[in-house]
N, C-alpha and C positions, 0 to 999 in steps of 0.2 A: 218422808217415807224413803227409804232406801232398798231397792229391790233386791232380791236374791239373784245373782248372776249365774246363770247355768248354761254352759256350753256343751253342745252336742258335737262331737267329733268322730272323725272315721274317715276311712278311703273313699273314693269315688264308688257309688253304686252300695254304700253301706246303709242306706235309708235314712240319712240325717234330716232331710227336709220333712219326710214323712212323720218320723219320731219327733221332731221338734213341733210340729202342728198337732199331733195327738197329744204330747205333752200339755201343751198351752190348753187344748180344749178340755182335756180331764181336770186340769188345776181350775179353769173357769167354771167348769160344771160344779166343781166341790166348792165354789165360792171363794178362791183365792185368783185375785186377779192376774193375769199371765198374757204376756205378748210375746211375738217371735221376731228377730232381726237376723236377717240371712246376709252372709257375706260370701263374695264381694257383693256389693251393691253395683252391679254394673250400669245400670241407667241412671245413678244417682249421683255418682263423685267422678271427678276427674281420674283418679287412681283406678276405679272400676271399669270406667270406659276404655282406657288404655289396657287393661287385662283382658277385657273382652275381645279386643282386637288383636292381641297377641295371641291368646289361646285358640282363635279362630283362624290363625294364620294371614291375617292381613296386614301385618308388619313386617317389612322387609328387613328385619334384624334379628340378631340373637341376643340374649340377655344373660348375664350371670346369675348366679343363685340369689347373691347379695342385692343385685338390682331388681329382681323379681320380688325379692321378700320386701324391698323398700316400697315397692308399688303396692303391693298388698297391705302394708302397713299404713301407707298413706290413705288407702282406701278407708281403713278404721279412723284414722286421724281425722279426715274429713267428716266421718260420722260421728265424731265425739260428743256433739250436742245432741244428736238423736239418741244415742245410748244414755246420756244423761237424762234427757226427758223421760225416755221409757222406765229408767231407775226410779225416777222420782214419783212416776204416777202408776206403776205396777209393783205386785208384791212378788212377781217372778218375770225376770227376763230371760228367755231361751234364745241362745244364739245358735243357729244353724252355721256352724264352722265359726271359729274365733281365731286367738293368737296361736294356739297350737296347731292349726293347721298349717299355717305359714312355716312354722317351724318344722313340721312333718315333712312336708312337701320340699322345701328347698334344701332341707339336710339330705333329702333322698337324691339329691343331684350332685353331692361331692363324695370323695372317698370315705369310707367308712370311718377311718380315724380322723376325719375331719367334722363329722356330722355333730357331735355333742358341742364342739366351739361354735359351730354356726348356730345352732338352737339357742345358745346362750346369747350371741350376739342379737339375735331376731328379738329375743325376750328384754334385752337391755333397750333395744330400738324402739319396741312398741310400749312397753311400761315406763322405762326411765325416761326415755327421749321424747316421745309422744304422750306420754300421761295417760295412757290407757288402762281402765281397772283391770286388776287380775280377777278371773271368775273365782266365784265362791266353790263351785264344783265344775269339773270337766268330765264329761261320760265318754268314754270310747267305746262306740259300736264296733264289735269284733265281729267282722264278716269275712269268711274264706275267699281268697283272692278270686277263684273260679266262678263263685256264685256272684260275687261282685260285679264281674264283669258281663254277666248276663243281665243283672238288674241294669247297669248303665245303659245297655241298648234298650231297655224298656223306658227310658226316662222320657217325659214330655220334652217337647221342642224348647230348647233354650233361647234366651232374649239376645245372645252376642254371636250365635253360630248356627247354620242349617245342617252342619254335619253330624252324623251320629255320634262321632267320638271328637272331643277338642283334643289339644296336643298332649295333655297331661292323661287323659282317660285312655287314649290310644296306645300308652307306653305301659304294657304289662309287668314289664321289670320294674319300671319306677313305682308302680302301685303296690309291687310287694315290697320293696324298700319302705315306701310310707307306711305300710302295716307295722314292720319290724320297728320303725320309729315311734310310732304311736304306743306301740307295747312298751317300748323304752321309757317313755315320757309318763305313761301311767305307773309303772314299777317303780320309778324315781321319784314320783309325785312332782314333776316340773311344772311351775305355774300354781302349785297349790294342791287340792285335794283332787283325786280322780278315782272314778269307778269304772270297772268294765262290764258292758252288758253284751253277751253274746246275742247274736241276731239269729242263729240256727239253733234247734234243738231236736235232737234224734233225726238229723240230716233233714229236717224240714225248716223252712222260714217260719219263724215265729210272727204272730198276728202283731199288727202295729200297736193295737190297745195293750197286749201284754209286754211289748217292749216298752211302752211308754209307762205302764205300770211298775217296771222294774226300775226305770230312770228315776220317777216319783219317789218310790220308796228309798231311794240312794240319797235323796235330798235330806231326809232326816227331819 
């Protein structure tokens, strides 16, 4: 069995972890085996551990977007066997962040006219060099930036930092550019098929069950 690879994507505060868990729960309740893999895997891989220290401000170094992209890709490369096992034993593997997240965030840190080239470089690194599988469907959770920031502050404590916001979450301008990049990737269908699921309806945050239902409908 080779499982369907579903990537849940979006900026910080979009509700990816909640949506991924709810999608898996609904699929399992319907008799379709599903599991969730969340990236980065901060406590399981060298790449994830270094990323956690960097985002928490514990490393006295700055890193270029390409260096950071390599660390995020390394985290997934180290997790290749975990991904393969999950896909071999489940009908659906739900990723809470995947390759597109790396593309969106690192491209948000270079001039706009360089963003597309950096996205392509990251895709080649993760797929062609590291041999990671392309998702069968990526879902962009479209959440307005101001609402996402409020939701970030409501997150549970993370394993890698005691601060309310990590380095990426604290940069509101960065988060705005990330949203732009996700919209671009979804429209251009970079990394394959995309679906966009709004998390707000009539100025009200949609219930996780409703959002998950929309995602499952997009699987087809």
